[in-house]
N, C-alpha and C positions, 0 to 999 in steps of 0.2 A: 123549616129552611134547608134545601140540598147543602149547602155553604157549612151548616153547625151537625153534618154527619160527617162518622168518620171513617177515613179510607176505605176500610171491610165494608164499610155500610154501602158505601159508593157500587162497590165494587157490584157488591148481592145486585142491585138496584140496580144497573148498569145490563148486568144479565139478565134479569127480569124483563127490564124491558128491551134488550134485542130476541130476547125468545120469545116474544108475545108478537113482536111487530114479524119477526118469521114465519109466526104460526099461521099471521095472517096473511102472509103473502103466498106460505102453502097453500092458502085454504082457497084464495082469490085464484093463484095459479090453476091449482086442481078443478074449480068451474069453469074456467077458462078454455082448459084442455077437451072438459067434458063435451060442454058445448061446441068448442072448434069438431072434435069428432062427427057429434050431430049434425051438422050442418054438412059436414065434409061428405057423411055416408047418404043425406038427401041431396048432394049436386052429384053424386054418384050416381044416384036409384035415377036421377033425372038424364043423365048421361046414356043409361043401359037400357031407361025406357026405348030412348031412339035405339042406341046398338040392337034391340031385342027386337024391333021392328024391320031392321033393317036383313038382320040374319033369319027371323021366319021368313022372307021374302025370297029368302037364298034356296036352292036346291044343294047345293055342297059348302061345306063348310070346315077352311084349313084356320089348323091351329099346332102349334107345337104341343110334347107334352106338359111343359112350363105351365106354357102360355093355359091350357085348358084345367091347369092344379090354380094358375089364378084368379082366371074367370070365372069360377066353379058356378056362383050363386047362378052366373048370366047361361052358363050351358044349360044349367037345371030346368030356367024357366022356359029354355025353347024343350024342351023334351027331345032330344036325340036318340033316333029308335036305332040306327046301324051306327057304331064306330068302326073304321076303316084305320087301323094303326100299321103303318109303312117302318119297312127295318125295326121289325119290334125284336129281331135279336138282339137289339141294342140300346132295347129299354129296358130301368129296372122295372121290375113286378111293382113295386109301390107307385111308381109313375100310371101303370098303363090303369091302374086302380081307380086312383083320383079321377081317369077322365070318365069313369062309369058314373051312368044314373041312376037313377029309380025306374026311369021308360027306356031306358037300353034294354032290346030284344037280339038282338046281333050284334057278335064282338066278332070283327074278322081282323086275322094279327097276318103281316107278310111280311117275311124277313129269310135268314139263315142261319139257324143255331149253328152252322160248323162256321162261320165270319166269328170276326169280332163282339167278345160278349160288350155288358155295360161298361162307361167306364165312371170307374169309382177312387174313391183318393186314398184309403190304405188299403194296401198289397194283402196286409194278412187274410183281411178278410172273405179275400177272392178265391177262384177256383185254382189258380195255379199255384196258393198256397197251400202248403199238407195243412196248416193252420186254417185255413178258411174254408177247406172243405169243409170242416164242421157246419161254419157260418151258409157258404156260398150267395154271400150278397149281390152278386155279379150276375147272379143264376137267375134270366129271364122268364119269364112269365111263360115267353113262344117257347123256349127250351122245354121249361120242365111238362110243361102239356105235351109236347111230341113226343119227348121221353116218358114219358107216362108210363105206368104199366096199364096192363089191358082193362083194369077199375074203369080207366079212364073215357070216355064216352065223347069224346070230342072227335070231330068230323075233322080230317085232314088229308092234305092232296099236294102232292108237289108236282112243282114243273123242272121237267127232266132234258129239255132241250137247251143247251146254250149257241149263244151266236157271236161270241168274242174273241173263243180261242183259237187258234190254228187249229184245226183236226188234226189228233192222231198225235203228235212232237209234243204242244203243252198241254193239250185237255186230256190224255193218256197221266200227266203227272198226280193230279186230283182226284183222274178215273178211278185208276186201282187203290187209292190210300182214302179216299173220301166220300166218291158219288158212285159208286160203281153202276150207279143206270143212268148213268149222264147218256146225254146224246147229240151227236154233235149236229149242228144246223150246217146247212147245204151252202153256205157263203162260206164258212171257215175251212173248206179246202179248195178254192180261190184267192186264198190272200198269195201275194209274188213272192218269190225267197226275200229273204235279207239282201240288201246291195250291200257289197266289202265283205260279208262278211261266210264260212264257208258253212256256219248251220245253223237253223233258225234258233237253235236252244243251244247254250253250253253253257256249261260251269268250269269258271276259271279256278283253276286247284293250286292254291299256294299254301307257300309255309310261312308267310314272314307275319312275325309275332307283333301282338295286338302295341301299341302304343304305354308308358307306364306312368302308372296314374300322377308318379310324381313332378311326371313334367310339367304337367297343369295342375294344378289343384283343386283349381274352384270348380272343374268341370266331371260332376259326379255322371258318367258317363265314360262308352267304350269309344274309344279310335283307333282307328289301322290307317298311317299313312302311304303306305303302301297301296292299300283298296284307292283312296282319295287321289292318287295321281292316273291311276288306271282307270277311273272312271271320271276321269277330267280329258284323258286324251282320247278315251273312248267315244264321248259326246265329239267331240272334236273332230273325230275318224266320221262317227255315223254324219253329222254335219254337213260335212266334204263328198261323203256319199249321197245328198239328196234329200236327207230327212230335216228340214228346216222350217215344214209348219208345228206353231203352238202343240199340234196332239202327236205328234210322231212321236218326242222321244219323251221319257219320265224315268228318273234317279229314285229310286226307294233304297229305304235303309232303317233298322227297325231301332238306330240308335239317334239319340239327337244328338250327341257330342259329335258323332262320324256325318251329320250333317250338317253342323255348322264349320265341321272343315270343308267339307265339298263345297258347299255356298259359296266359302269366301274365295277357295281354287277357282270355280266356276265362274262367278262375277267380273273375276278381270277380261272374261272374254263373251259372254254372253247376258240376256238376260231371264235372270234367276227368278223363276216366281214359286215361292212358295206357300202354303195354306196359312190361313189367319191364327188358324190354334196352332201350328210351327213356331208363327213368330210368336206369337205370347210365352211359348216356353221356354225360346231364346233369349227372349227379354228376361227371362224371372232367372233364367240360371246367370246369363249375365249379370245381371245385379248379384245374383248370391256370390259369384267370382268375384267383385267388386270389394263387397263385404269382408270376404275372407285375403283378399292380396290386403284390404285396412288392416285386419285382425295380427297377419301374418308378420308385416314388410311397415305398420304404420303408413303409410302415404296410399293416396290414391294410384290405381294402377286405369289405363285405358279401358272404356270400354265401350267397343266400336257402335253405332245404331241400327238398329235391326229394320229394314223394311220389307214390305210383302211383297215387291220388287224393286230389283235392284239394278237400274239401267248401268248397260257401259256400249262399249261400241259399236260390237257390230250386232245388226239386226234379227237376232232368234233368239228365241221364247227354246226354254228349259222346266221342264217342271220338276222339283224337288221333293221329296215329302218323306216323312216316316210312316211304314208300313200302317200304324194304328190311324193315320188321317189319309190316306187314302181308299177305304172304305167306299168302293160305287165307282170308282173310278176306272179309267183306261188308258192304256197307248199304244200306238204302233208296235215301239221296241222300251223295254224296263228293262234297264239296267240294277239288277239289285247287287247292293253291298251288305254280304250279310257280319262284317266286321270279325265276328267273333275267331279268335285263333292260336295256336303255342302262348303262353307264354314265354317271356327270355332265357328263363330256364330248362326252357322244355318241355316240363311237365304238359299235361291235357287240362283246359281249362274249361270250363260250365259254359255254355250257350248260351244261359239265362231264359229270359222267356222264349226263345226262338223254339224251346221245348212246346210250346203251344200249339197245339194241332190248327187251331180256330187263328192265331195271327197268321202260318205257317200255309194256311191257306188261300187266305186274302194276298201274299207275298207270291203266291203263285198263281193267280189266277187274272193278274191286272192285266197280260199281255194278250197285243193280238194278233200280232204277225212273229217277234221276234222277242227271247226273253234270255239274260244274260245276267248267269250267278256269279260272284264275285267270292270265295271263301277257303274254308279245309275242310274236304267233304268228308276225311276219315272222322275228322271230328263232329260235326254232324251229325253221320251215320251213326255212331257208337252213341251219342247221348239222346240221339230222335229216334227209337226204331219203329214207333208205330207212322210217323210220317217221314223222316228223311231220311232215313235209311231204306226204305222201296225206293224213293225219290231217284237217289245217287246209284242204286241197284238201276235203275231203269235206263237212267242214263250212260250207265257202264256197260251195258248189252246190246245199247244198239248200235246198228250197222251203215256206215262207223260209228265209233262210243260219240259221245257229245259230254265227255269231260277231259281233260287234261291240264296240264303246267303251261299257260299260257293262252293268249289270243287267237284264232287261227280266221288268218285273214283273204281274201283272194281279189285279184282283180277285175272289177265288172266286164272290161274291154278285153282284157287279155286274162284267160279262165287258167292258162297254163302259169302267171307269175300266185305264188301262194307263198307265205311265211307265216310264222307263229310269232306271236308281241307276248313277252315273257317282263317287260321291262316297259315303262310307261314311256322311255326314252327313245324306243325302237318305230314308233306310229310313224313318228317325222323323219327317222332314216330311212325306214323300208317303203313309205307311205306318203309323201309329203302332202300331193294335192288329193289325196281318198284313191289313187289311183295306182301304177308304177313308174319307172324310168324309161321306159317307152313312148316313141311319140305317138298322138293319138292317131296324126293322119285321115280323119275325120273328112268325107268332102263336105265343104262349104254349100251354101243357094249361090256362092261365086262362083265356085270350081275351082278355085284353090282349097289344098288342104290342108287341114286343122294344125301350125307347127307347133304347137304345146305338147309338153308330156302329158301322159296320160292324166286325166282328170275325171270323177266321176260326180262331182260338182254340178255340172251342167252338160248331161248328155243329151241335150237336143241341140247342145250349143244357141241356145238364144241368147246368150249374155258375151260371147265371142267375137272378137273382133281381129279380123283379116287385115294386116298390115302388108299385104303382096302390091304392086303398084298395080291402079284401078289397068283395066287393058281396054274398054269400054271408050268407045268416039264421038264425040260432040254430034248430035244429029243435023245439024244447019249447020255444019260448016268443017265436019269430021275431023278436028283437031284433039289429038291425043289429050284425054283427063291426067294431071298431072300430077293429081293427088292420091292417096292410101285405099284399098279397094271400099276397106268399110266408111269410108267416108262418101258423103252426097258427091256426086260432080258437080250440081247445078250451073252455074255460067261459065263460061268459056273465056277462060284466064292466061289462053295463050294470049304471047306479045308478038305485036305485029307492026312498032313503030307508031309513028306520027298517024292522027285521027282529027281530020278534020270537019269542026260544027259549023251547023246552018250559020252561027256568027262571025263565018270564017274565022275564029282563032284554033288553034291546034291543040290536042293534047301531046305529048309528049310522052312515046314509052306506054303508047295505047293499046287496052287489050281486046280480045275481039270481040268479045260480047258489046263491050261501048261501041263499036264500028258499029254492029245490028241494031243497037238501040239509041242511034246520034236525037232523037228527041225527047230522050227521057234526062239525057243528062245535062246537069247547070256547068254551063260555063263558069271559071273562077280565074279569069283575067281581072286588073282593075282597069277598067274605064271611067272617065271626070265624064257627068252626067250632069244634068240642069236640073235642079231640084224642082215640084210645081208649085206651091205657094208662095217662091221668092225669087228673089234674082242671085242666089246663092249656087255655086258647084262644087260636086262632092265624089272621092273616089269611092267607087261599090264593084263588086264584081260583075260581069258582065250580065250574068242570066239575074241580078237582081233588078226589079223594078222601083222605081223611085218612088210609087204612092206613096208607101206606109212610112220613109225614111224621114225620120226628123232632122232638123237643119240643125248643125251643133257648133254653127259661125257665130260669132258676134254680130247683136242686130248694129248696130252703130248709127241708127238713126238720129238725128240731132232732139233733145230733148229741148223742154223750152229754159231749163235752168242756161243750157250752153253747152252741155257735156251731149258726149257720145252716147248711147246704151250699150249696156256693159252684159244685157241679158242675151243668152242663146236665142238664135231666132226662132227655135220653134217656139219657146216659151212665150214670145212676143205676140207671136201667129194664134195662140191659144188664149189670151186675154182681148184679142181683138175681137175672136170668130163668138168670145163669150159677151162682150159687148156689144155688137151687133146683134147678138141673139135677144139681148135684153130691150134694144131698140126696134126689134121686130124688121129689123132690116138684111133683105136675102142679097147673099154675091151671088151674080148669076154667071161672070165669067171669072173660073179660078186666076187664071192668068192676070187679071188686073187686083187680085187680092191686094189689099193694102196695109200695112202695118203700124195702126196709130194710138194703139194702145203699149204703151210699155213700164206698167208698174213703176215704184220710185228709182231714182237715180240710183246706182248704187258707188258713184265714185266718189271716195273716201277725201271729206273735209280737205284736210292737210294747214287750214289758218292756223295763223300761231295766237295762242291764249293770250292774254295777259298776262297770266302767270309763266310764261316761258314751254308748256308744250305744245303739243301743237295737237290739232283734233281729229279726232280717229272716226268722228262717227261718219253715216253715212249725208249726202249732199244733201240740205237744208237751208238752198240758196233764198234771201229773203229776211232769214228769222234767226236771231243770235244763236252762236253756239251754243249747245248745253254748259253747264258745270265738269270744269275736268276731273275726270274719273281715276287718273293716275295717284299715284302716290306722291302726297309732299316732299320735294327737293332741300327746301331749306336744311344745312345742314351747320356746323363749325366744328372748330375742335373739342367745345367742351358738349354737345350732343347733335343729335337728329332727331328730328320730327317723324312721325310714326302715321300722323292722322294721314285723312284723302285730303286731298291736294284744295279741294271747294272751301277745307273746315280752312278757319282765317289759324294761324299757329302765335304762341307768347312768343317777344323776341327777349334772346337769352340774357342776362343780367349781370353776366360772367365777366370780370375783369378783362379786356383785351391786351391780345397778348403782342400786339405791335409795338417795337422798341427797337431803339437801334442808340448805338454810343452820337450818331451827329445827330440827327435829329430828337433823340430822349423818344417818352413812350403816349402813347394815345391814352388819354384820361376817362374818355367815354367806355360805357359799357361796351360791351361785345356785340349785341344787336345794334349799337345807335351809329349812325355814318361818321366815321372816323374823326379826329378835330386834331391834325397835325401833319405838317409836311411829308409830303415823301422824301426817300431819301435815293440818290444816283448815286453813292459808291458802289463798287465792286465788296462781296462778301469774302472776308477773311478769313474763313473754313475751310474745311479741307475735310474732301466727300471720303467713302471709304475705302475708295481704290488709295490713297493718299495723296492724289493731285487736289491743287484748290479750286472752289466751287466756285463757277463763274455767274450766281446768281445774285439778285440784288442785295444790301447789307440790308436785314430785317427780314428777309421772305427766310421760308422753309427753304434749306437744301435740297436738291432735287436728289434720284439717287443717284448710282453710279454709273447708268443706263446710258446720261445723259453729260459725260466728261469729258471735257474735249477730246482726253488725249485716247479715252478708253471706248467710244461712243462704236456703235455696230454700224454697217453702210446704213442699212434702213434709217436711222435717225440722220448719218451724213446726208441722204437725198431728199431732208424737208427743207420747205423755204422756210426759214425763220424774220427773213427780210421780204415783204411783202413790198416795200414800198421799190426799193431797187431788183428784188426778183433774187436776192443771194442766197446759196445754199449755204446749209450748217457747215460745211467743209470748208466754204469759200471764205466766212466771215473771222475777221481778228476780234477774237474772244476775250480779249487783253484789254480792246477800247469798247467793244461793245457789252451791253449786260444782258443776260437770260433770263426769260422769263418759263417757265416749263406750266403749262394747263395742266390740268386733273385728265384731260381725254389725252394726253400722252403726248402732243403738238408743241415742239419749243418757238418759241417768237423772242427778237430781240425786244428791247423795253422803249424802243424810237416806235416801231411800229405797234404796240400794244398800247402807248399813250396816246399815239396818236387815233386809234382805233374805239378807245372810249373817251376819243373827246376830253383830255386832261384839262384842256383852258377853261372848260365851261365850272370847274370845278375850285381852280386852283391859280392865283396872277402869276406871270412867266411863263417859260418855255419852253419846248422839249432843251432845245438846245444849253440854253441859259440856266436851268433851272426852275423850281417852285419857291417861291418864294414867300408868299401868305394864301390864306383859304377864301375861298369867295361862298357869298351864301349861296344858301343848297337853291339849286331851280326847281321854282312854284310847279312847273307843268311838269306829269309825268314822263319817265324817258324808258326806252327799251331796254331790253334784258340784254347785257354785253355775251356776245356770242363768240368762239369760236372761226376764226374764217373757214377753217379749214373743213370740218366737222359737227357744224353749227351747234356746237354744244354747251348750257349755258359754263358762263367763266364763275367761278366759286373757291372760294377761302383762297386768295391772293391780295395778299394784307394789302398790297399795295395801290389797290385799289377799293381797298373795304368802304371809303366814302362811299365810292360810287353803286358800290353790291348791296351794300345795307341799307341806302336809300333807295333803290327801285324792290328791295325786299319790303320796306316800309310802304312801300305806295301799294305793293300789290295785297300786301296782309289788308288794307284801306279798303279795296276795292272788293275782299271775297269778303270783309265784314260788311258793306254794305248791301252786297248782292245775298248773302246768305239770311238777314235780318228783314232785306224787302221784300223776297219771296216770303219768308213769316206771315210779313206786315198785312201782304196782299192775300194770305191765307186766312189772317182772322177777319181782316174785310169781308172776304166773303162768308164767311160764317156769321159775322153780322148783321 
């Protein structure tokens, strides 16, 4: 038994079981994996059969080198005899070899071994590294065959004609350095000169040092702020000179750090389009920057999101690339930021991988019409004797020289206006609109001269508006056009005074076009017209027909219940038309149309319910009023009923609060009809104001607002003595007793005793006093209401016998109504 084992024995047993189960699981998983691989290969073979059939029916198959390696078995199965590799100078030798098959009979490599080599991750294994020259990992098969010795019997042919670069000025830069047999195409001699620039090719020389690497720890690249500012302003300048198409301007730089700074600056004004590869490199660099910031500061730093295209307010695209990712592309104007310059210590620094003739070749051969380089010419020439030294020398020896400090600009409209820009801020100062400060004076199509200062962004003046007064006359009336020249004249708006319409109404301050087109005008005078389908009249605009006008007057036809119809007349017309259509009757004469259908009467019932509330339902003549939907109003000093009015209440069983020193105390409960005589003596208490209360002994004293001495004019104007019609201010309250109702109205005791019919509940009289209690009336009485506002009278102790008798009667009726309804429902179910 396991329970008889020692602890160490149990551990060994557990380890044995665990290993056994684990081995079984591994064995089972291995079998499943092998089975999965087998099935996956079978499935892939099925797909390959379909793909193979499609490929066998094709004449040409396009595939990347990665795809050729991935689908090598599929390619072998179709036995391609000819393989053509484009841009072979950028493809690793291993990738070419992986694409070859036993059936290959002819390999054609197309490329340029003088441009960029294949990209490898390890710089020390490449041709540009001293160590890498021993490995030459980035040397393509194409380059090796082209530069092979005489023993290599490989047929080679060279394309000598170029049709991109401007003849001479641009093409010579690579002809005398890399391509001695280069021929210029005929089209390259027909390019127009670059607008706004004195030279089509120019090297902007400067000695502004690179930024210190310590200023941005994460960016392991090179940045030159001066060149960033110059590039941005040059792009703006060329855009103002009409280079607004997406293929017009390209900005190149060899360093990713410089590209990030230029992108950030250009994105404030343009749509900056960058390559996906550059975008990915920027993301990786920013992630590295974030990690470095965390390590250095111990907190996160803000990293901007990088998109392939950043959209800003101006609708112009500018292409921005690193040199490595612009091979195979071109632009009309190429601006190159070389970045590298002297350090702040004054020593010459390295030009880095700009020494590479391949990279320099790509950089110098992308422009069609114009190319502008920004950098340190002396450093470039001294560090690259094979490429940059002859290029700089060519630019210096040209007539005029195409190298110097600053960017030489010229106004296209006024060639005598020339300037050399050495600082980026000078573009805005010397050429704010791409031209100069002289008046344009171009003769517009309207005959006026352009009043803007010189501008080169719209030489044909397509978007220019002339704000001079229009000189044209209206053709039909010869009135002068009051608009500005660029606006369409349109209708004649000349004021001619009153214009009489065909309806004999007049338009005040009418215009000429209104007098010419009277028939098309709508008279807006309000006139009274009889409506078509009823007897009513309506005030509408003169030009408007009554045909589709709906009558909004009250119908006022007498209904069966005796009330007038409160619906809109048009509503009853619809009811009647609908009813007539059901009865298949037709109205032959619309003038004799009668409204005979009105729907339900919308008068409010307003009958007094037995509970004291007013019925708020629509008219239901001939039927009993529905149960009251208000809240119950039964209340006393002890509690307030929260039920709906239709629900029976529980009578308050607390002690009655009616007592005085003259008549004693009521011994019944609060909710029962009081059983004591009313007291007619005056209350001897004082109000908060200090004056004596004018109320009745035993009642709750009113507020100081009803003090005989302090009361307001509003209360003084009330008529407490309804019998004699005497106002509050005219009554002698020393003789009379005051009763203040909850609604705020005040009456004399004599008036209220008469209204509630005290003689039916007590023996005696109002004048002589009440001497004994009568038996309660057997019949139900109406609720006591205020003579002025018809609010129910409650919480007046003097009338507690009357009020509570009424309340009990109401509760009995509620009880009977509720359970009679429930009994009827049960009866129906049975």
